[in-house]
Steps between C-alpha positions, in 0.01 A plus 500: 500500500441779751383393840332838561330459165376152593360632824316772323337245262401282786338800681322603187353162429397464865324836481322384179379180632417625850233739369370285204667710257211713402707789364250587221213488736644729769681255696839577639691165412617613153568858583712410818696234309562725205616783713764271661618376155506849342729628783753215460658438160708210648183298518447477125696188434336303790163623390545364150623170640199467721284561189681217297427278809133593486487400136669168577226440762233558237655223280503267803122572553429394144493838317691569167628816360205573269257437801685746725519777233134454411395550864732799547380674201135452604529595872783766484630703197769500242766635749456179695499289182847646417618434846386134508626437149843606596490279800389193316759557230774517773380210706466259193838589347664279765361172380672286243172357369151623541174288492307470181307814380702721737727615214209622301344667796835693578542589130159666522639717794819584336371802320473679839842401626774758478263787375568841656277533809326832573701697751335514848600602852612228749182517707277427190722228390509329852132535518454306171737241603329438836157483330630243269671291781178497689317355201778238455502375855122467507488280187322171599612154396385379159461165347855447346506452115867420479830495687655802659830640373792306634319171490699240301329466165509175281407647178576359146747706295343783315445414143318809375131539446308224308431599145128454572503778771687726266217448241236565758659821631518619136140428428379674812723800443344527142160469654567782748646724221248468235213751476267246327313312757408187302880466422582533874229235583628255244860532617403457860300179408807365315709572808262305733518208255873490504509540877257187531713301266822602677330384846412170352849437355657589821281278705566200266870555515498519876312189509716310249826604663389461855599851556306519850354852431268639785283799488649839589349845565540851409331834590354740245403852592139587495480886518223751536290627345245222413718242692207266529448468121877467454514224763225308310676536174813355666305226648350409161834501326656292779213241477527482122871417538454233772603721796305627802494870613431638844455880535629690804316822481660640801856507346404541130602169339383152415702182568496262203577123552596290211782332310770717374412499131143591590598778750690660221218485265278656767731791559545571119135484417351679798731795445405512122134458557501790750661724237251392241194516719588844605543614150163348392330666809652831389369458146149397619494812727582715215218363287262562795612861529476547132136389527429756780501262790725562801693204614573446864708282740212249500538462114866427536460246787218335306697488179804345665287254692325384185830484321647282758201268513474441124874490443528223750241293326687543174840429630378195675337382178817555300692285758242227477518503121870464503504233753242291320685545174841384660318193655329408177796471278752203551834596612756440766330561842157563360349196670632625841385868435175499702638308801804720518288827483260356760792426737630855452146646586500303817848609596416868436176482690680323790783762507246772497304358794812462705597859437169634560299266726216747580450618135150452376312567174268806489296709269556875407204707427479870421472528117246792476568639147332300230684691211826443664426118541400483124797672366737296729334181375526615135863579544580149620250325278680650191806282584550238229601223751546155343225282621347785691157530321179408649590588851169661562389855545381730760631491848393619843790716600610247756864387520646199695815504692682362781532708836651444842277660763643802659786543252431361144178643351337466165 
């Protein structure tokens, strides 16, 4: 490591932080630092090492790979996304084992790793690097949703994905692929039914074997546009699967708290419903245009809000139906089902309250397009959810969610 290069990096970072790093707004910090770095190729290795250190600092503050990349993509541009992806990949390669869910997040980033980068001059490259580093060092601490890399992990040996989850994935994939809405809706309803049964089986097994399960947490991205409606949909899916969701609008994600089997169900179903809801909205817009009526952003927002509102009712009804059916049929553990589920609900609520002590329930208003609301409700109403009939009609356009004042908003 070049001592001269190290000194150059230190001078560049000092210049960056001394002026607030407002390079894109006319400040001198980024420009000064980039000029120093561009003139000294011996600083490159040390500059990269510092970047990996900033990534590690993000992990220690509660961030995970998907969270960081999502924020970089929103606040900077694709050049910075490629830079941070390379840093994350290099930093995480040194760990023997990674926390749960990290492997999936890193796999999603892998497509960008190793791709040929656009050629650029040294000053432009250094400018982008310093802009990225400034974002990384300013990341605040988040509520942790799992251990950081390098922490000893006591995980059971991997035995492959349960067959039930494989079936659920297949049903949702078919629902997303079909061009026939009633078929998609029936497939999704069946998937929710299987999820509810899987959750019940897992809860009874944990109780019977004294497995000592405790609630965990994960983060799910909630991206613009129409992020309010998307967050409400996620909250509805979480509630139907015995989880709790808290939306952090400032950083574009919701934290979902629940037991592992239920968290997996929420991740799968929310992703699929977003795909299906967007497709249904596109079809509704096409019908409106064909009838000579111009559709607007308010139509799309109202559509997705109605879709989330009604789908939440129907998913919850499906879960109640499966739970009642499981408790009504004699079998091993059936007598203990309701107490077991009640205990899990209390545990999830307690974990959520400890993670987000200032979170409160609130209402969201703003649905102003009656046609959008009607079409969105109809799209969700068509779902053939077992036990989901008779949930009532109408709706006010209000959604309920959990927020934390100043950070998490719904």
